[in-house]
VMD Tcl script that draws the C-alpha trace (Angstrom):
set ca {
  {0.04 -0.06 -0.07}
  {1.20 3.37 -1.00}
  {1.71 6.24 1.51}
  {-0.97 8.76 1.05}
  {-1.01 12.06 2.77}
  {-4.09 12.76 5.11}
  {-4.01 16.56 6.37}
  {-6.94 15.79 8.78}
  {-4.90 13.07 10.44}
  {-1.78 15.11 10.43}
  {-3.62 18.16 12.13}
  {-5.19 15.98 14.78}
  {-2.00 14.32 15.95}
  {-0.20 17.76 15.86}
  {-2.66 19.22 18.24}
  {-2.82 16.10 20.48}
  {0.98 16.08 20.48}
  {1.12 19.85 21.66}
  {-1.27 19.00 24.47}
  {0.83 15.91 25.57}
  {4.15 17.68 25.44}
  {3.60 20.99 27.10}
  {6.02 20.11 29.92}
  {8.95 19.02 27.81}
  {11.91 21.02 26.59}
  {12.09 19.74 22.98}
  {10.01 22.57 21.20}
  {8.87 21.76 17.73}
  {10.40 18.44 16.96}
  {7.84 16.11 18.47}
  {4.77 17.87 17.11}
  {6.17 18.01 13.61}
  {7.33 14.47 13.53}
  {3.90 13.39 14.92}
  {2.14 15.20 12.40}
  {4.28 13.69 9.59}
  {3.86 10.21 10.83}
  {0.14 10.38 11.24}
  {-0.29 12.47 7.98}
  {1.34 9.70 5.90}
  {-0.72 7.14 7.80}
  {2.08 5.23 8.91}
  {1.27 1.74 10.17}
  {4.79 0.83 11.38}
  {6.60 3.65 13.38}
  {10.16 2.89 14.36}
  {12.62 4.91 16.61}
  {15.92 4.50 18.33}
  {16.28 5.83 21.94}
  {18.83 5.46 24.71}
  {19.02 6.33 28.35}
  {19.07 10.03 29.16}
  {17.59 11.22 25.83}
  {14.56 13.42 25.57}
  {11.18 11.33 25.58}
  {8.88 14.05 23.91}
  {9.47 12.73 20.48}
  {8.57 9.12 21.49}
  {5.44 10.59 23.05}
  {4.66 12.31 19.75}
  {5.25 9.08 17.68}
  {2.99 7.23 20.16}
  {0.18 9.89 19.67}
  {0.69 9.40 15.88}
  {0.34 5.60 16.01}
  {-2.81 5.94 18.01}
  {-4.22 7.91 15.11}
  {-3.19 5.63 12.52}
  {-3.96 2.49 14.46}
  {-0.43 1.53 13.81}
  {2.50 0.07 15.84}
  {5.09 2.26 17.51}
  {8.35 0.36 18.08}
  {11.32 1.80 20.09}
  {14.71 0.10 19.92}
  {17.01 0.70 22.84}
  {20.64 -0.65 23.49}
  {20.33 -2.01 27.02}
  {17.98 -2.89 29.97}
  {18.85 0.52 31.65}
  {17.46 2.32 28.72}
  {14.35 -0.02 28.33}
  {13.45 0.73 31.98}
  {13.99 4.37 31.66}
  {12.06 4.58 28.39}
  {9.15 2.73 29.85}
  {9.11 4.78 32.96}
  {9.42 7.94 31.15}
  {6.42 7.05 28.81}
  {4.30 6.25 31.81}
  {5.15 9.53 33.30}
  {3.97 11.17 30.10}
  {0.58 9.19 30.19}
  {1.52 6.59 27.64}
  {0.97 2.99 29.28}
  {1.11 0.89 26.18}
  {4.87 0.66 24.82}
  {6.55 -1.72 22.41}
  {10.32 -1.73 23.39}
  {13.04 -4.18 21.93}
  {16.59 -4.36 23.51}
  {19.73 -4.87 21.41}
  {21.80 -3.41 18.64}
  {19.84 -1.07 16.69}
  {21.25 -2.01 13.26}
  {20.70 -5.69 13.94}
  {17.21 -5.27 15.38}
  {15.87 -2.81 12.54}
  {16.85 -5.46 10.01}
  {14.56 -7.92 11.80}
  {11.51 -5.51 11.56}
  {9.80 -5.71 8.14}
  {7.71 -3.07 6.61}
  {8.85 0.28 8.39}
  {6.83 3.13 7.31}
  {8.31 5.88 9.42}
  {11.66 5.69 11.01}
  {13.35 8.16 13.32}
  {16.96 8.17 14.36}
  {19.31 10.47 16.37}
  {22.46 11.60 14.59}
  {24.10 11.77 18.23}
  {23.86 7.96 18.44}
  {26.79 6.11 17.17}
  {24.89 3.70 15.23}
  {22.45 5.88 13.49}
  {23.88 5.10 9.98}
  {23.76 1.45 10.45}
  {20.17 1.70 11.51}
  {19.23 3.60 8.44}
  {21.22 1.39 6.07}
  {19.76 -1.82 7.33}
  {16.10 -0.71 7.92}
  {13.62 -2.96 5.93}
  {11.24 -0.25 4.63}
  {7.76 -0.68 3.45}
  {7.32 -1.66 -0.13}
  {4.73 1.30 -0.35}
  {7.44 3.89 0.53}
  {8.63 5.31 3.73}
  {9.66 8.53 5.50}
  {12.98 8.69 7.33}
  {13.92 11.34 9.74}
  {17.27 12.23 11.32}
  {17.18 14.39 14.68}
  {19.98 16.77 15.79}
  {20.96 16.98 11.96}
  {22.85 20.14 12.37}
  {25.76 18.26 13.92}
  {25.61 15.51 11.13}
  {25.41 18.16 8.44}
  {28.63 19.77 9.54}
  {30.29 16.31 9.26}
  {29.01 16.05 5.67}
  {25.99 13.84 6.12}
  {24.35 12.74 2.83}
  {21.32 10.40 2.45}
  {23.04 8.55 -0.43}
  {25.92 7.87 1.73}
  {23.95 6.09 4.49}
  {21.19 4.37 2.88}
  {21.35 0.76 1.06}
  {22.47 0.78 -2.49}
  {19.26 0.59 -4.57}
  {17.23 2.64 -1.99}
  {15.83 5.77 -4.07}
  {15.22 8.89 -2.26}
  {12.43 10.80 -4.14}
  {12.83 14.02 -1.96}
  {14.82 15.22 0.91}
  {14.71 18.26 2.94}
  {16.40 20.01 5.99}
  {14.32 21.63 8.58}
  {15.58 24.33 11.04}
  {13.42 22.86 13.84}
  {15.09 22.00 17.36}
  {18.66 21.13 16.43}
  {17.83 20.36 12.79}
  {15.73 17.59 11.24}
  {16.84 15.96 8.05}
  {13.89 14.28 6.32}
  {13.99 11.77 3.35}
  {11.21 10.36 1.43}
  {11.86 6.82 0.01}
  {9.48 5.80 -2.99}
  {7.72 2.52 -3.45}
  {9.88 -0.34 -5.06}
  {12.47 2.10 -6.43}
  {10.99 5.53 -5.71}
  {8.00 6.80 -7.67}
  {4.99 6.27 -5.18}
  {5.23 9.11 -2.57}
  {5.74 12.02 -4.83}
  {7.13 13.42 -7.95}
  {9.96 15.79 -7.93}
  {8.97 19.42 -7.05}
  {5.72 18.25 -5.31}
  {5.27 18.35 -1.50}
  {3.07 18.65 1.46}
  {2.94 21.64 3.65}
  {2.89 21.73 7.62}
  {1.89 24.68 9.72}
  {3.94 24.86 12.85}
  {3.80 27.38 15.62}
  {6.45 27.83 18.16}
  {4.95 27.55 21.45}
  {7.38 29.77 23.22}
  {7.85 32.62 20.72}
  {4.43 32.57 19.02}
  {6.12 32.51 15.57}
  {4.30 30.74 12.79}
  {6.38 28.58 10.26}
  {5.24 26.82 7.23}
  {7.32 23.78 6.31}
  {7.31 21.98 2.95}
  {7.85 18.14 3.58}
}
mol new
graphics top color blue
foreach p $ca { graphics top sphere $p radius 0.5 }
foreach p [lrange $ca 0 end-1] q [lrange $ca 1 end] { graphics top cylinder $p $q radius 0.2 }
display resetview
């Protein structure tokens, strides 16, 4: 099944994530990723997390999964991270969590049909996770957080993705510490969109009140 954009789903997930993440210090990123994951009607959302990392994005992805009736899977490196993740999610009001423990690159290769994948460029294995992910045949959306650091290091999607994976569109968004987004097309890259097309997301900074419009 091809990814199809649903603006109503994106709007609902965005609003619910804003409400759920009012007490977190990760402005913009959780709401935007939640809106994108829900807007593309993602049925399998996967992220990587480690102990001490911000939990707001995870909350946003869980909210998106609830709107799409999909699965939200979090990969953590060890038991300490698993316990910390579950506790943080429960404190945020998310009781249902699906957490797997182990090497990110190995585990993501065992999960088939990923529609939406979120990694953090601060994690050492983020490139391995992107390269080994088994993406949905209908296309997928990949998101790299803290992308300002990776961009300074010369990050390029074509260098980290498996050969044969065709990126139909990519964009860098100045949200948080940078978001690098890539759209991978269905079975070679022609299902999500054609070059030059895109979807628009309206984002309001909760602290400054500034309104931003992003094309994704």
